C-alpha positions in Angstrom: -7.1 59.5 8.1 -6.0 59.4 4.4 -2.4 58.7 5.5 -3.5 55.7 7.6 -5.4 54.3 4.7 -2.4 54.7 2.5 -0.3 53.0 5.2 -2.8 50.0 5.5 -3.0 49.7 1.7 0.8 49.7 1.4 1.1 47.1 4.2 -1.3 44.7 2.5 0.3 45.3 -0.9 3.7 44.4 0.5 2.3 41.2 1.9 0.8 40.4 -1.5 4.1 41.0 -3.2 6.0 38.9 -0.6 3.5 36.0 -0.8 2.9 36.0 -4.6 6.0 37.5 -6.2 8.9 35.8 -4.3 11.3 33.7 -6.4 9.5 30.5 -5.8 6.1 32.0 -6.7 7.5 33.5 -9.9 8.8 30.1 -11.0 5.5 28.4 -10.2 3.4 31.1 -11.9 5.1 30.3 -15.2 3.0 27.1 -15.1 -0.6 27.5 -16.3 -3.2 27.5 -13.5 -6.1 29.5 -12.1 -5.8 33.2 -11.5 -4.3 34.3 -8.2 -6.4 36.3 -5.8 -5.0 39.2 -3.7 -2.6 37.9 -1.0 -4.3 34.4 -0.7 -3.4 33.1 -4.1 -5.7 30.2 -5.1 -6.7 29.4 -1.5 -10.2 31.1 -1.7 -11.1 29.1 -4.8 -10.7 25.9 -2.8 -11.4 26.6 0.9 -15.2 26.9 0.8 -16.0 24.1 -1.6 -17.8 20.9 -0.6 -16.1 17.6 -1.3 -18.3 17.1 -4.4 -17.5 20.6 -5.7 -13.8 20.1 -5.2 -13.8 16.9 -7.3 -15.7 18.7 -10.0 -13.3 21.6 -9.9 -10.3 19.3 -10.2 -11.9 17.8 -13.3 -12.6 21.2 -14.7 -8.9 22.2 -14.3 -7.8 18.9 -15.9 -10.0 19.6 -19.0 -8.8 23.2 -19.2 -5.0 22.5 -19.1 -3.1 19.8 -20.9 -1.5 17.5 -18.4 -0.2 20.0 -15.9 -1.3 23.0 -13.8 -0.2 24.7 -10.6 -1.9 25.8 -7.4 -0.3 28.5 -5.4 -1.3 29.6 -1.9 1.6 30.8 0.1 3.5 28.9 1.5 2.1 26.0 -0.4 3.4 25.3 -3.9 1.5 22.5 -5.6 2.1 21.1 -9.1 -0.7 18.9 -10.5 0.2 16.4 -13.2 -1.8 13.8 -15.2 0.3 13.0 -18.3 2.3 9.8 -18.4 5.7 11.3 -19.3 5.7 13.6 -16.2 4.3 10.8 -14.0 7.2 8.6 -15.1 9.7 11.3 -14.1 8.2 11.4 -10.5 7.4 7.8 -9.7 9.9 5.6 -11.7 12.9 6.2 -9.4 13.6 6.7 -5.7 14.7 10.3 -6.3 11.1 11.6 -5.6 10.1 8.7 -3.3 9.0 10.7 -0.3 5.3 11.2 0.1 4.2 14.7 0.4 3.3 16.5 3.6 -0.5 16.0 2.9 0.0 12.4 4.1 0.8 13.7 7.5 -2.9 14.3 7.9 -3.2 10.5 8.2 -0.5 10.2 10.8 -2.8 10.3 13.9 -4.4 7.1 12.4 -1.7 5.3 10.5 1.5 6.6 12.2 4.6 6.0 10.1 3.3 2.9 8.4 4.3 1.7 4.9 2.0 4.2 3.2 3.6 7.3 4.9 7.1 6.4 6.0 10.2 7.4 4.1 13.9 6.6 3.7 15.5 3.8 5.6 12.4 3.1 7.7 10.3 2.6 4.6 12.9 0.3 3.1 13.1 -1.8 6.2 9.3 -2.1 6.6 8.9 -3.0 2.9 11.6 -5.7 3.3 9.9 -7.2 6.3 6.4 -7.3 4.6 7.3 -8.2 1.0 7.5 -12.0 1.7 3.8 -11.9 2.7 2.9 -11.4 -1.0 5.2 -14.2 -2.3 3.3 -16.4 -4.8 3.2 -19.4 -2.4 1.7 -17.2 0.3 -0.8 -15.7 -2.1 -1.8 -19.3 -3.1 -2.5 -20.0 0.6 -4.4 -16.8 1.0 -6.5 -17.6 -2.1 -8.2 -20.5 -0.3 -9.4 -18.1 2.3 -10.6 -15.6 -0.3 -12.5 -18.4 -2.1 -14.3 -19.2 1.2 -15.1 -15.5 1.8 -16.4 -15.1 -1.8 -18.8 -18.0 -1.1 -20.0 -16.2 2.0 -20.5 -13.0 -0.1 -22.7 -15.0 -2.5 -24.7 -16.4 0.4 -25.1 -13.0 2.0 -26.7 -11.7 -1.2 -29.5 -14.3 -0.9 -31.5 -11.9 1.2 -31.1 -9.2 -1.4 -32.5 -11.1 -4.4 -35.0 -9.1 -6.5 -34.7 -5.8 -4.8 -32.4 -2.8 -5.1 -29.4 -3.2 -2.8 -26.7 -0.8 -1.8 -23.5 -2.8 -2.5 -21.1 -0.6 -0.6 -21.6 -2.2 2.9 -21.9 -5.6 1.3 -18.5 -5.6 -0.4 -16.9 -3.6 2.4 -17.8 -6.5 4.8 -16.4 -9.0 2.3 -13.1 -7.2 1.9 -12.7 -6.4 5.6 -13.2 -10.1 6.5 -10.7 -11.1 3.8 -8.0 -8.9 5.0 -8.6 -9.8 8.6 -8.4 -13.5 8.0 -5.5 -13.5 5.5 -3.3 -10.8 6.7 -4.2 -10.7 10.3 -5.2 -14.3 11.0 -8.5 -13.2 12.6 -11.9 -14.1 11.3 -14.8 -11.7 11.9 -17.6 -13.2 14.0 -20.9 -12.3 15.5 -19.1 -11.7 18.8 -17.0 -9.0 17.2 -19.8 -7.5 15.0 -20.1 -4.3 17.0 -16.4 -3.7 16.9 -15.9 -4.2 13.2 -19.0 -2.2 12.2 -17.6 0.6 14.4 -14.3 0.3 12.6 -16.0 0.7 9.1 -18.1 3.6 10.4 -15.1 5.3 11.8 -13.3 5.3 8.4 -16.3 7.0 6.8 -16.5 9.5 9.7 -12.8 10.5 9.3 -13.1 11.2 5.5 -14.8 14.6 5.8 -12.3 15.6 8.5 -9.3 14.8 6.3 -11.0 16.8 3.5 -11.5 19.9 5.7 -7.8 19.8 6.6 -6.7 19.3 3.0 -8.6 22.3 1.8 -7.7 24.8 4.5 -4.2 26.1 4.2 -3.9 27.2 7.9 -4.7 23.6 9.0 -1.6 22.3 7.3 0.4 23.5 10.3 0.2 21.1 13.2 0.6 23.8 15.8 -2.8 25.3 14.7 -4.6 22.0 13.8 -4.1 20.4 17.2 -5.8 23.4 18.8 -9.0 23.1 16.7 -12.3 21.5 17.3 -11.6 19.4 14.2 -8.9 17.5 16.0 -11.1 17.0 19.0 -13.8 15.5 16.7 -11.3 13.1 15.2 -10.3 11.5 18.5 -13.5 9.4 18.8 -13.3 7.6 15.5 -9.5 7.3 15.9 -10.1 5.5 19.2 -12.5 3.1 17.5 -10.0 2.3 14.7 -7.0 1.8 17.0 -9.2 -0.2 19.5 -10.2 -2.7 16.8 -6.7 -3.2 15.4 -5.1 -3.4 18.9 -7.5 -6.3 19.6 -6.6 -8.1 16.4 -2.9 -7.8 17.3 -3.4 -9.0 20.8 -5.4 -12.0 19.8 -2.9 -13.0 17.1 0.0 -12.8 19.6 -1.8 -15.0 22.0 -2.5 -17.5 19.1 1.2 -17.5 18.2 2.2 -18.0 21.8 -0.2 -20.8 22.4 0.5 -22.7 19.1 4.2 -22.4 19.2 4.5 -21.0 15.7 8.1 -20.9 14.6 9.6 -18.3 12.5 12.8 -18.0 10.4 13.8 -21.6 10.6 14.7 -23.6 7.4 13.7 -20.8 5.0 15.5 -19.3 2.1 16.2 -15.6 1.5 13.1 -15.1 -0.6 10.9 -16.6 2.1 12.4 -14.7 5.1 10.2 -15.1 8.2 7.7 -17.3 6.3 6.7 -20.4 8.2 6.7 -23.0 5.5 4.7 -25.8 7.0 1.0 -26.3 6.4 -0.2 -23.9 9.1 -1.5 -20.7 7.5 0.8 -17.7 7.9 -0.7 -14.2 8.3 1.1 -11.0 7.4 0.9 -10.1 11.1 3.0 -13.1 11.8 5.9 -11.5 9.9 5.7 -8.5 12.1 5.6 -10.6 15.3 8.6 -12.5 14.0 10.4 -9.2 13.1 9.7 -8.0 16.7 11.3 -11.1 18.1 14.4 -10.2 16.0 14.4 -6.7 17.3 13.5 -5.1 13.9 10.2 -3.5 15.0 8.4 -2.7 18.2 4.8 -2.7 19.4 4.1 0.8 18.1 5.6 -0.2 14.7 3.3 -3.3 14.5 0.3 -1.1 15.3 1.3 1.3 12.5 1.6 -1.5 9.9 -1.6 -3.2 10.9 -3.6 0.0 10.8 -2.1 0.7 7.4 -2.9 -2.7 5.9 -6.3 -3.0 7.5 -7.3 0.3 5.8 -5.5 -0.1 2.5 -6.3 -3.8 2.2 -10.1 -3.5 2.7 -11.2 0.0 1.8 -9.5 0.3 -1.6 -10.6 -3.1 -2.8 -14.2 -2.4 -1.6 -14.2 0.8 -3.7 -12.9 -1.1 -6.7 -15.5 -3.8 -6.4 -18.3 -1.3 -5.9 -17.7 0.4 -9.2 -16.9 -2.8 -11.0 -20.2 -4.4 -10.0 -22.0 -1.1 -11.0 -20.4 -1.1 -14.4 -21.1 -4.7 -15.0 -24.8 -4.2 -14.1 -25.0 -1.4 -16.6 -23.3 -3.5 -19.4 -25.2 -6.7 -19.8 -23.2 -7.8 -22.9 -19.9 -7.6 -20.9 -21.5 -9.4 -18.0 -22.7 -12.3 -20.3 -19.3 -12.6 -21.9 -17.7 -13.0 -18.4 -20.3 -15.7 -17.5 -19.4 -17.5 -20.8 -15.8 -17.4 -19.9 -16.5 -18.7 -16.4 -18.6 -21.6 -17.9 -15.8 -22.4 -20.4 -13.4 -22.6 -17.5 -15.5 -24.3 -14.8 -17.7 -26.5 -17.1 -20.5 -28.1 -15.1 -18.6 -28.1 -11.9 -20.2 -26.3 -8.9 -16.9 -26.1 -6.9 -15.4 -22.8 -6.0 -13.1 -21.2 -8.6 -9.5 -21.6 -7.4 -6.4 -19.6 -8.2 -5.7 -21.7 -11.3 -9.2 -21.2 -12.6 -9.1 -17.5 -12.0 -5.7 -17.2 -13.9 -7.5 -18.6 -17.0 -10.2 -15.9 -16.9 -8.4 -13.3 -19.0 -11.6 -11.4 -20.1 -12.6 -11.1 -16.5 -9.3 -9.6 -15.7 -9.7 -7.1 -18.6 -13.1 -6.1 -17.2 -11.7 -5.4 -13.7 -8.7 -3.4 -15.2 -11.1 -1.3 -17.2 -13.2 -0.5 -14.1 -10.1 0.4 -12.2 -9.2 2.7 -15.2 -12.5 4.6 -15.0 -12.8 4.5 -11.2 -9.3 4.0 -9.6 -9.8 3.6 -5.8 -6.7 5.6 -5.1 -7.5 8.4 -7.5 -4.7 10.7 -6.3 -1.2 10.3 -4.9 1.3 13.0 -3.9 5.1 13.4 -3.5 7.4 15.9 -2.0 9.9 17.4 -4.5 13.1 17.7 -2.5 15.0 19.1 -5.5 13.9 21.0 -8.5 12.6 19.0 -11.5 11.5 19.7 -15.1 7.9 18.7 -15.9 6.4 19.4 -19.3 9.3 21.8 -19.9 8.6 23.8 -16.7 11.1 24.0 -13.9 9.3 23.1 -10.7 11.1 24.4 -7.6 12.2 22.2 -4.7 9.9 22.2 -1.8 6.8 21.8 -3.9 4.1 19.1 -3.6 3.5 17.1 -6.7 -0.1 15.8 -6.9 -0.5 13.0 -9.4 -4.2 12.8 -10.5 -4.6 9.2 -11.5 -8.3 9.7 -12.2 -7.5 12.3 -15.0 -4.5 10.3 -16.3 -6.8 7.3 -16.9 -9.3 9.4 -18.8 -7.0 11.1 -21.3 -8.5 11.0 -24.8 -5.1 10.9 -26.4 -4.3 7.6 -24.7 -7.8 6.0 -24.5 -10.2 6.4 -27.4 -13.7 7.4 -26.1 -12.2 7.5 -22.6 -15.5 7.6 -20.8 -16.8 4.4 -22.4 -16.5 1.1 -20.5 -14.6 -1.1 -22.9 -12.7 -4.1 -21.4 -11.1 -4.9 -24.7 -8.8 -2.0 -24.2 -6.8 -4.4 -22.0 -6.5 -7.3 -24.3 -2.9 -8.2 -25.1 -3.2 -6.9 -28.6 -4.7 -3.5 -27.6 -2.3 -2.9 -24.7 0.8 -3.1 -27.0 2.6 0.2 -27.3 0.7 1.9 -24.5 2.8 4.2 -22.3 3.9 2.2 -19.2 2.8 5.0 -16.9 -0.6 5.6 -18.6 -2.3 3.2 -16.3 -1.4 3.1 -12.7 -4.3 2.1 -10.4 -1.8 0.6 -8.0 0.7 3.4 -8.3 4.0 2.5 -10.0 7.7 2.4 -9.5 9.5 1.6 -6.2 6.5 2.7 -4.1 3.8 0.7 -6.0 1.2 -1.1 -4.0 2.7 -4.1 -2.3 -0.7 -5.9 -2.3 -1.8 -5.4 -5.9 -1.7 -9.1 -6.8 -3.7 -9.9 -3.7 -6.3 -7.3 -4.6 -6.7 -8.6 -8.1 -7.2 -12.2 -6.8 -9.8 -11.0 -4.4 -11.7 -8.9 -7.0 -11.6 -11.7 -9.6 -12.8 -14.3 -7.0 -15.7 -12.0 -5.8 -16.9 -11.1 -9.4 -16.6 -14.7 -10.7 -18.6 -16.2 -7.8 -21.3 -13.5 -7.8 -21.9 -13.8 -11.5 -22.1 -17.6 -11.4 -25.1 -17.2 -9.1 -26.7 -13.8 -10.0 -27.6 -11.6 -12.9 -26.8 -8.0 -12.1 -29.5 -5.5 -13.0 -28.7 -1.8 -13.0 -30.3 0.6 -10.5 -27.5 3.3 -10.1 -26.3 4.5 -13.5 -22.8 5.8 -14.3 -24.3 9.2 -15.2 -25.7 9.4 -11.6 -22.3 8.9 -9.9 -21.3 12.0 -8.0 -17.8 11.6 -6.7 -16.5 13.1 -3.5 -13.0 14.2 -2.5 -12.0 11.6 0.0 -8.9 9.4 0.6 -10.6 6.7 -1.4 -12.8 7.2 -4.5 -16.4 7.2 -3.3 -19.9 8.1 -4.6 -21.8 10.6 -2.5 -24.7 8.2 -2.0 -25.6 4.5 -2.2 -24.5 2.4 -5.2 -27.5 0.2 -5.9 -27.8 -3.0 -7.9 -30.6 -5.6 -8.1 -29.4 -9.2 -7.9 -31.6 -11.8 -9.6 -31.0 -15.5 -9.5 -29.2 -16.7 -12.6 -31.0 -19.4 -14.6 -29.1 -21.9 -16.7 
């Protein structure tokens, strides 16, 4: 019996040594990080946590170590960074351009769209889609955004004087904006059930992605696709793909019936843009590219799914926290209103793109809210070759997680980092700041293609709402309980009271 026990103990000891003392593990364990458990490394510390607990643990690790720490759970080698020098090394060139394997969790939904694709495919898709965000097209889109901002203001009429959860309100606004601008389709009462199911499906998928992210064995597709988790995901995925398929089908019919022409009389910068007065949607570029044989139906579906998600959910998150912060900082809110009045005078017309460009303080306020609550709080890259970060050699084959949330809250970059202070982003105060200290839209070659669009949308929404309403706080920043999700979210409703603004 004793011999058997010795044999079993020796067997598990050998596994522990193989898992946690191989050459890659030895390199990684030179980087500071949490203590390894027997055989499983850091996996037990993460696997059983709730989404709220994981966010808190990540913040605990960020405060314990200075800009870098490692997570090791064989075969996963993960380096976590949140200092601008290391961030620059990873994102500033195409050397580490490939998204890490955690993004494959999104593949059943987004396929190989612009967010996930790599190499030549990513370059080709980026080239097709970049003209959609040319200044002239953004100017065209801004008119639609103005109209949707007015609808947002009108929708708040029924909320006056009572606490209102702003999450579904701004989510509908951003979804309608991305549908009408990028997809050429306006949400209507007839499609209400479909787009509400679409929004609900995104929230339903979040916990499923979280479960896969925290369980090492689910990183392997051969295991994941045999689990009940995959079976549960199929229903919301069907809702998501059904909605976007309908959008694509309707736009193709519109293009066919209206004889929209592509690629004629355009210069290189405006490739595929139809330059006459008819409004051009991003989806039109994909349809045009399909006519030229550069993309197929599946590719169009991938990009539409990607843009529908990224174009509405990230901006909705940004607006949610921005409105919450403004409600809790009356002096800032009043200063924005003063700037709006200086710009608009006594006019009651909607603020257009030129008006918004003059509202510099409003832009600072939005930038500061994105610093404290970046919608994309975390990005990740594959390291296909070894790299030196903070004087540690990180082995090839590791994941590099970039924690934007913690980067934006570094006390050595931002004085009193937890304080909401829009003046941080004045021209004077921004001088000399590390170019990779603030990256709410990522940075480098894989930065967010729609960041200018998002800023226009956020500025328009905030300006129009503040012209009509005073924001009174209900949910306080101290009550925010963040969850580990694809997009930064609070665990509950984010409530504000909207009161009619008096002159």
